C-alpha positions in Angstrom: 11.7 85.7 108.0 12.6 85.5 111.8 16.2 86.6 112.3 16.4 83.6 115.3 18.7 80.7 114.8 17.1 78.5 111.9 13.9 76.3 112.9 12.0 75.2 110.0 14.9 73.5 107.7 16.7 76.8 106.6 20.1 75.8 105.1 23.3 76.3 107.0 25.0 79.5 107.0 28.8 79.7 105.8 30.9 76.8 106.7 34.7 76.7 106.5 34.7 73.1 107.0 32.7 72.8 103.4 35.2 75.8 101.9 38.2 75.4 103.5 39.9 77.9 101.2 38.0 80.4 102.1 39.6 81.6 105.1 41.0 85.5 106.4 44.0 84.3 105.1 42.9 82.6 101.9 41.1 85.3 101.0 44.1 87.9 101.9 46.1 85.5 99.2 43.5 87.3 96.8 44.5 90.9 97.5 42.0 93.5 97.5 41.1 93.1 93.8 40.5 89.1 94.3 38.2 89.6 97.4 36.7 92.2 95.5 35.9 89.9 92.9 34.7 87.0 95.3 32.3 89.3 96.6 30.9 90.4 93.1 30.2 86.5 92.7 27.9 86.7 95.7 26.5 90.0 94.9 24.3 92.0 98.1 20.7 90.6 98.1 19.5 92.5 101.0 18.5 96.4 101.0 20.0 99.3 101.9 18.4 102.1 104.0 17.5 104.3 100.8 17.7 107.9 102.6 21.0 106.9 104.3 23.7 106.3 101.8 26.3 109.2 102.0 30.1 108.3 102.5 29.7 109.8 105.9 26.7 107.7 107.4 27.5 104.9 109.4 27.4 101.6 107.5 25.8 98.9 109.4 25.0 95.3 108.1 22.4 93.0 109.9 20.1 89.9 109.0 17.0 91.3 110.8 13.9 91.3 108.2 10.1 90.9 108.9 8.9 92.1 112.2 12.6 91.8 113.7 13.6 94.2 110.9 10.5 96.9 111.3 12.0 96.7 114.9 15.5 97.4 114.1 14.4 100.3 112.2 12.4 101.5 115.0 15.6 101.6 117.7 17.6 102.7 114.9 15.1 105.9 114.3 15.3 106.4 118.2 18.8 106.9 118.5 19.3 109.2 115.1 17.3 111.7 116.5 18.4 115.1 118.0 21.8 117.0 117.6 23.8 114.0 118.3 21.8 111.5 116.1 23.1 109.1 113.9 23.5 109.1 110.4 22.9 105.3 109.7 23.6 103.5 106.1 21.8 100.2 107.3 22.2 97.3 104.8 19.9 93.9 105.5 21.3 90.9 104.2 19.4 87.5 104.1 20.2 85.2 107.0 21.8 82.0 105.9 24.8 81.6 103.6 24.7 84.6 102.3 25.2 86.9 105.5 28.1 84.8 106.7 30.3 84.5 103.8 29.8 88.3 102.3 30.6 89.0 106.5 33.8 87.2 106.3 34.5 88.2 102.7 34.1 91.9 103.5 36.3 91.8 106.2 39.0 90.1 104.6 38.9 92.3 101.5 38.8 95.7 102.7 34.8 96.2 102.1 33.8 96.1 105.7 31.1 97.6 107.3 31.3 100.2 110.7 29.0 97.6 112.6 27.6 94.3 111.8 25.6 91.5 113.6 27.0 88.1 114.6 25.3 85.2 116.4 27.4 84.6 119.6 28.1 81.2 119.1 29.3 81.8 115.8 32.4 84.3 117.2 35.0 81.5 117.6 34.8 81.2 113.5 35.5 84.8 112.8 37.5 86.5 116.1 40.8 83.6 116.1 41.2 84.8 112.1 41.4 88.2 112.4 38.0 89.1 111.0 36.8 91.0 113.7 38.4 93.9 115.5 38.3 94.1 119.7 35.8 96.4 121.0 37.5 99.2 123.2 36.0 98.7 126.4 37.0 102.4 128.0 35.2 103.8 125.1 32.1 101.8 125.7 32.3 102.6 129.4 32.2 106.0 128.5 28.9 105.6 126.8 27.7 103.7 129.6 27.8 100.2 128.7 30.3 97.9 130.7 31.0 94.2 131.7 28.5 94.7 134.7 25.5 95.4 132.6 25.5 91.8 131.3 24.8 88.6 132.1 28.1 86.7 133.3 27.1 83.7 130.7 26.7 85.6 127.9 29.2 87.9 128.7 31.9 85.4 128.7 30.8 84.2 125.1 31.5 87.5 124.3 35.2 87.0 124.6 37.9 85.4 122.5 41.1 84.6 124.8 40.2 87.3 127.1 39.8 89.7 124.5 36.2 91.2 124.0 35.3 91.3 120.3 31.2 91.3 121.1 28.2 93.3 122.4 25.2 91.6 123.2 22.1 92.7 122.0 19.9 89.8 122.9 19.4 86.6 124.5 17.3 84.2 122.4 16.5 81.1 124.6 14.7 77.7 123.5 12.4 77.8 125.9 8.1 76.3 126.5 4.9 77.7 125.8 2.0 76.7 127.2 -1.7 77.1 127.4 -2.7 78.4 130.7 -6.0 77.4 130.7 -5.2 74.1 129.6 -2.0 73.9 132.3 -4.3 74.9 135.0 -6.7 72.2 134.5 -4.1 69.8 134.5 -2.7 71.3 137.8 0.5 72.4 136.7 0.3 76.0 137.6 1.2 77.9 141.1 -0.8 80.2 142.5 0.9 82.8 140.6 -0.4 81.4 137.8 3.4 80.7 136.4 4.4 77.1 135.6 4.9 75.0 138.7 8.4 74.1 138.7 9.2 70.2 137.3 12.5 69.1 139.4 12.7 65.4 137.8 12.6 63.6 134.5 9.3 61.8 136.3 7.7 65.0 136.9 8.1 66.4 133.1 6.7 63.0 131.8 4.1 62.9 134.3 3.3 66.7 133.4 3.1 65.5 129.9 0.5 62.5 130.7 -1.5 65.5 132.2 -1.7 67.9 129.6 -2.7 65.3 127.2 -5.9 63.9 129.7 -6.9 67.6 129.4 -6.6 68.1 125.3 -7.9 64.6 124.8 -4.8 64.4 122.0 -1.4 65.0 123.0 0.6 66.8 126.0 4.0 68.1 124.7 4.7 68.9 121.4 8.2 69.2 119.9 8.9 69.4 116.3 12.0 67.9 115.3 11.8 65.8 112.0 14.1 67.0 109.2 15.1 70.4 111.4 18.8 71.2 111.3 18.8 72.6 115.0 15.6 71.9 117.0 17.0 68.4 118.3 20.7 69.7 119.2 18.8 72.4 121.2 16.8 70.1 123.1 19.7 67.8 123.8 21.9 70.5 124.9 19.7 72.0 127.2 19.1 68.6 129.1 22.7 67.8 128.9 24.0 70.7 130.3 21.4 70.2 133.4 23.1 67.2 133.9 26.2 69.4 135.0 28.6 67.5 132.5 30.7 69.1 130.2 30.6 69.0 126.2 34.0 70.4 125.1 35.8 70.1 121.7 39.3 70.6 121.9 40.9 71.5 118.9 42.5 68.3 117.0 40.0 66.4 119.1 39.4 63.8 120.7 35.7 64.8 121.8 35.8 65.0 125.6 31.8 63.9 126.2 30.6 62.6 129.1 29.3 59.7 127.7 26.8 58.2 130.4 25.3 61.8 130.8 24.6 61.9 127.4 22.9 58.6 127.3 20.7 59.5 130.2 19.9 62.7 128.4 18.7 61.0 124.7 17.2 58.2 126.4 14.7 60.4 128.6 14.1 62.6 125.6 12.7 59.1 124.0 11.1 58.3 127.2 9.1 61.9 126.6 8.4 61.8 123.2 7.0 58.0 123.1 4.7 58.6 120.2 1.6 58.2 122.5 1.3 60.6 125.1 3.5 63.1 123.6 4.0 62.3 119.6 7.7 62.2 118.3 7.1 62.4 114.5 6.3 65.8 114.2 8.5 68.2 112.1 8.3 71.9 113.0 5.4 73.4 111.3 3.0 70.4 112.5 4.2 70.8 116.0 3.2 74.9 115.4 0.0 73.6 114.1 -0.7 71.6 116.6 -0.1 74.0 119.7 -1.9 76.7 117.6 -5.3 74.0 117.4 -5.4 73.2 120.7 -3.9 69.8 120.1 -1.1 70.0 123.2 -0.9 72.2 126.1 2.8 73.1 125.6 5.1 73.5 123.2 9.3 73.5 123.3 10.1 76.3 121.0 12.3 79.7 120.6 11.1 82.8 122.0 11.0 83.9 118.3 8.0 82.0 118.1 6.3 84.5 120.2 4.6 86.6 117.7 3.0 83.8 115.9 1.6 82.3 118.9 -0.1 85.6 119.7 -1.6 85.8 116.2 -3.2 82.3 116.8 -6.0 83.2 119.0 -4.4 81.6 121.7 -6.4 83.1 124.8 -3.6 82.6 127.7 -0.6 82.0 126.8 2.2 81.2 129.1 6.1 80.9 128.7 8.6 79.7 131.0 12.5 78.9 131.0 13.3 75.3 129.5 12.1 73.4 132.6 15.1 71.9 134.8 14.7 68.1 135.1 18.3 67.5 136.1 20.6 68.4 138.6 21.2 72.0 137.5 19.3 74.8 135.6 20.5 75.4 132.2 18.6 76.7 128.9 20.1 76.8 125.3 19.9 79.8 123.6 22.4 82.2 121.3 22.6 86.0 120.9 22.3 88.8 118.5 25.4 90.6 119.2 27.2 93.6 117.7 30.3 93.3 116.0 33.5 95.6 114.5 34.2 93.8 111.4 38.0 94.3 110.5 39.4 96.9 108.9 43.1 97.4 108.4 43.1 101.2 109.0 39.9 102.3 110.8 39.1 106.2 111.1 39.2 106.8 114.8 36.2 109.3 114.6 34.1 106.7 112.8 35.3 103.8 115.0 34.1 106.0 118.1 31.0 106.7 117.0 30.6 102.8 116.0 31.0 102.4 119.7 28.8 105.0 120.6 26.2 103.5 118.2 26.4 100.1 119.7 26.1 101.8 123.2 22.7 103.4 122.6 21.3 100.4 120.3 21.5 98.2 122.9 19.7 100.4 125.4 16.9 100.8 123.2 16.5 97.1 123.7 13.0 97.4 125.5 11.5 97.7 121.8 13.3 94.7 121.1 12.2 92.9 123.7 8.3 93.1 122.2 9.0 90.3 119.8 10.2 88.1 122.7 14.0 88.9 122.7 15.4 89.0 126.1 17.4 92.1 126.2 20.9 91.4 127.0 21.9 95.0 128.7 20.6 94.0 132.4 19.4 97.8 133.1 16.9 97.4 130.2 15.4 94.1 132.3 15.3 96.2 135.4 12.7 98.8 134.2 9.4 98.5 135.3 7.9 98.4 131.5 10.1 95.3 131.0 8.6 93.5 134.2 5.0 94.5 132.4 5.9 92.5 129.4 3.6 89.1 129.7 5.0 86.2 129.0 8.5 87.7 128.2 9.3 89.1 131.6 8.6 85.5 132.9 11.0 84.0 131.2 14.0 86.4 131.4 16.0 84.0 134.1 17.0 81.9 131.0 19.2 84.9 130.1 21.2 84.2 133.2 21.7 80.5 132.7 21.9 80.3 129.0 24.1 77.5 127.6 25.4 78.0 123.9 27.0 75.8 121.2 30.6 75.1 122.2 33.0 77.7 121.0 34.3 76.1 118.0 34.9 77.7 114.7 32.8 75.0 112.9 29.7 75.2 115.6 27.2 78.1 116.2 23.5 79.1 114.4 23.2 77.2 111.1 26.5 75.7 111.2 27.2 72.0 110.0 27.8 71.1 113.7 23.9 71.8 115.1 22.8 69.6 111.7 25.3 66.4 112.1 24.3 66.3 116.5 20.7 66.3 115.1 20.9 63.5 112.4 21.6 60.8 115.0 19.2 62.5 117.8 16.5 62.6 115.4 17.1 58.9 114.7 16.9 58.2 118.4 13.6 60.2 118.7 11.8 58.2 116.0 13.0 54.8 117.2 15.4 53.7 114.8 18.2 53.5 117.2 18.9 53.4 120.5 20.1 55.9 123.0 23.7 54.3 123.1 24.4 54.0 119.5 22.8 57.8 118.9 25.6 59.4 121.4 28.0 57.1 120.0 27.5 58.7 116.7 27.4 62.1 117.7 30.9 61.6 119.1 32.1 60.3 116.1 30.4 63.4 114.3 32.3 65.9 116.5 35.4 63.9 116.3 35.3 64.1 112.4 34.6 67.8 112.5 37.7 68.1 115.0 40.2 66.7 112.8 39.3 69.3 110.0 41.9 72.1 110.2 40.6 75.7 111.1 40.8 77.5 107.4 41.2 80.9 109.9 43.6 79.7 112.5 
């Protein structure tokens, strides 16, 4: 299973809104024995590295399986060689409720790993309640990692109230893939062979028509039906391009530009009109249509690159999500490394944890082979990365990344995305107007804001 945000109707991750008694404070009331009992009730379903299970090994938790899991194995092997190599005890947990639930429980119950992976979009649900420990920036700088090595858009989201709690490994954006042969015949490529800028809603609508003329079926594909994240990803990118803010202050009310939101949803309905571009595809249906040549372009996460490469598309192109409104913006998330809370961390192990994080992010050229953008900018500047095609063609997405609002209920796999998608899906299917869909989104956001943060 791909480690990127859920794209095929996967269940949401641990959501405090649906478990209001299981914040860190709530868990601490159980004491160590109680937390251990809760962990036993939700047994680990991942697998630990069989060769590294001694007490001195650095304990690392992540959710990387399949191809991503093998790449992480390769990166860990690279940093484990030589006299200064790490001794790593890696535990792989299932993506979904089990991972984020167990991460929270381990931090609250005294069974935390030394290092863990966290989506940056989930940081606001973990840092405020003491489930994570801050990073030591001086220690990281000693190992060659500092703020200047990351795009400001991503580095900002690695912080909570000015304190850094995460070091990003990657940026995984919502982008467009396209068939270069189809796009070329449609006149949508620059002399360099890259996708030409759109620049306006009208230009993007026209691009869809031109692509459809070439394929004889559809132009732009998008799978959203019953999906818990796709419609939100598209909306969030386009809404950010308008320059409007989507702010959800604690306690509410939501601060959302209704006019801008309606403008975006209206455009989404125009783009996927059910004729030029189908409006009723689910995720797998859109993927299959693109790989079968029944569309010239698809909106999808970059994590689908390995799948498309295996599909037989001869000349696969990719680009950041097109700018059609006033400013460039791309919806994204980021896998990052964090320090789960430990009441009395051993200084030597904590130092090794920082060194491990620094060395792993330096290995992210390997990670980029699956499509992920390395968050560590020195890797992006390497000639080897520039030669990766089509990865390097959408690297700029990391500079204009827009994540979920920094709220405890938002983030990858969270209930927020699902609740935003439901009215958007209804609008795209023609069951409601843009205005009514936006009003429903505001009501859903307001409902979430009225729920108390269980770890605040």
